[in-house]
C-alpha positions in Angstrom: -11.1 -32.2 -17.3 -13.9 -33.1 -15.5 -13.9 -31.4 -12.1 -14.2 -32.8 -8.2 -17.8 -32.7 -6.8 -18.0 -31.7 -3.8 -19.0 -34.8 -2.4 -15.8 -36.9 -4.3 -13.6 -34.1 -2.8 -15.0 -34.8 1.1 -15.4 -38.9 0.3 -11.5 -39.3 -1.1 -10.3 -37.0 1.8 -8.7 -39.7 3.6 -7.1 -41.9 0.3 -5.5 -38.2 -0.8 -3.7 -37.7 2.6 -2.6 -41.6 3.2 -1.5 -41.5 -0.6 0.5 -37.8 0.2 2.0 -39.2 3.2 0.5 -35.7 5.0 1.4 -36.0 8.9 1.3 -39.8 9.0 2.7 -41.4 12.8 2.8 -44.9 12.0 4.1 -47.0 9.7 3.1 -50.7 8.5 5.3 -53.2 7.3 3.8 -56.5 5.0 5.4 -60.1 6.3 7.1 -60.3 2.5 8.9 -57.0 3.3 12.0 -58.5 5.4 14.2 -56.6 7.2 14.5 -53.2 6.1 12.0 -53.2 3.5 9.3 -51.1 2.6 6.9 -49.8 5.1 3.7 -47.7 4.0 3.2 -45.1 6.6 -0.7 -44.4 7.7 -2.4 -42.7 10.3 -2.9 -44.1 14.0 -6.4 -42.8 13.9 -7.7 -43.4 10.7 -6.3 -47.3 12.3 -7.8 -47.3 15.9 -11.0 -45.7 14.1 -11.5 -48.4 11.6 -10.6 -51.4 14.1 -10.9 -52.2 17.5 -7.9 -54.3 17.7 -5.5 -51.4 15.9 -6.9 -49.3 18.7 -6.0 -51.6 21.6 -2.5 -52.1 20.0 -2.1 -48.2 19.7 -3.0 -47.2 22.8 -0.4 -50.0 24.8 1.7 -47.5 26.8 4.3 -49.2 24.6 3.3 -47.5 21.4 2.2 -44.3 23.0 5.7 -43.2 25.1 7.7 -44.0 21.8 9.3 -41.3 20.9 10.0 -42.6 17.1 7.6 -44.0 13.9 6.3 -47.5 15.5 6.9 -49.8 12.7 3.6 -52.7 13.5 4.7 -55.8 10.8 1.8 -57.5 9.9 3.1 -61.0 9.3 0.0 -63.0 7.3 0.4 -60.2 4.5 2.2 -59.3 1.2 3.1 -56.0 0.4 0.5 -55.6 -2.1 -2.7 -57.5 -0.1 -1.5 -54.5 2.8 -1.8 -52.0 0.1 -5.7 -53.0 -0.6 -6.1 -53.2 2.9 -4.7 -49.4 4.1 -6.9 -48.6 0.6 -10.1 -50.3 2.0 -9.7 -48.8 5.2 -8.8 -44.7 3.5 -11.7 -45.3 1.4 -15.8 -44.5 2.1 -15.8 -48.1 2.5 -18.9 -48.8 0.0 -17.8 -51.1 -1.9 -14.4 -53.0 -2.9 -12.5 -51.7 -5.7 -10.7 -53.9 -8.4 -7.3 -54.2 -6.3 -9.7 -55.4 -3.7 -11.3 -57.8 -5.3 -7.9 -59.3 -6.5 -6.7 -59.6 -3.0 -10.6 -60.5 -1.6 -9.3 -63.8 0.2 -6.4 -62.4 2.1 -8.4 -59.4 2.4 -11.7 -61.3 4.7 -9.1 -63.3 7.4 -7.2 -59.5 7.9 -11.1 -58.0 8.7 -11.8 -61.0 10.9 -7.9 -60.9 12.6 -8.3 -56.7 13.0 -12.1 -57.0 13.9 -13.4 -54.6 10.8 -16.8 -56.6 10.1 -18.1 -54.4 7.7 -14.4 -56.0 5.2 -15.6 -59.4 5.7 -19.2 -58.5 4.9 -18.5 -56.8 2.3 -15.4 -59.7 1.2 -17.7 -63.2 2.0 -20.0 -61.1 -0.3 -17.4 -60.9 -3.3 -16.9 -64.9 -2.6 -19.9 -66.0 -2.9 -20.2 -63.8 -5.8 -17.5 -66.2 -8.3 -18.0 -69.0 -6.1 -17.8 -71.8 -7.9 -17.0 -75.7 -8.6 -14.2 -75.5 -9.2 -12.9 -73.0 -6.1 -15.7 -74.4 -3.7 -13.8 -76.5 -1.2 -11.4 -74.2 -1.3 -14.3 -71.3 0.1 -15.4 -73.8 2.4 -12.0 -74.1 4.2 -11.6 -70.2 3.9 -15.2 -70.2 5.9 -13.9 -72.3 8.3 -11.1 -70.4 10.0 -13.1 -67.4 11.6 -16.3 -69.7 11.0 -18.6 -67.6 9.1 -22.0 -69.1 7.9 -23.8 -67.6 5.4 -20.1 -68.5 3.4 -20.0 -72.2 4.8 -23.5 -72.7 3.6 -22.9 -71.2 0.3 -19.9 -73.3 -0.3 -21.7 -76.4 1.2 -24.6 -75.9 -0.5 -23.3 -75.5 -4.1 -20.7 -78.5 -3.6 -23.9 -80.9 -2.6 -25.6 -79.0 -5.2 -22.6 -80.0 -8.0 -21.8 -83.5 -6.0 -25.6 -84.6 -6.9 -25.7 -83.4 -10.3 -22.6 -85.8 -10.9 -24.2 -88.9 -9.7 -26.8 -88.1 -10.8 -27.8 -87.5 -14.5 -31.0 -87.0 -16.4 -33.8 -89.5 -15.5 -32.4 -89.6 -11.6 -30.6 -92.2 -12.9 -28.2 -93.7 -10.5 -24.8 -93.4 -12.4 -21.6 -93.0 -9.7 -19.7 -90.7 -11.8 -17.5 -89.6 -8.5 -14.7 -86.6 -9.1 -11.4 -86.5 -6.7 
């Protein structure tokens, strides 16, 4: 049985308190949970430290004076996406986990909405790494929501490169093959 190193224990501390649900003081609910649906308990301190948007939201007078556990609904997320989002917020943030990579598009948008530039940068890198001719238009469209020059340029260049490969073949003769 392998034992955790001191670094693993230190880095994993936040993830552990989330998993064990110790001293939680706020609930987050996904938009697909519906009325009375499943929520995930979290810590205001961690959310505020990771996101200026959450910090402002959680410091509002309405939430400060509430005696009960406040529930915040993140309408744009599904429950699995919310889990991946929280997993990232409670991690060391050095890279995306496999679960986070599965939800990279929604995490990219959440990073923009909740002001988490490091998550946005990691998601952008992941999106660029699997950019190809079959998803370039989708990624170009995604780059428009928070206008992201780097993601936009990568997707646009991929489209132009692949369009050029379809219009000109072999010796550079024009062969007029547009694909719609």
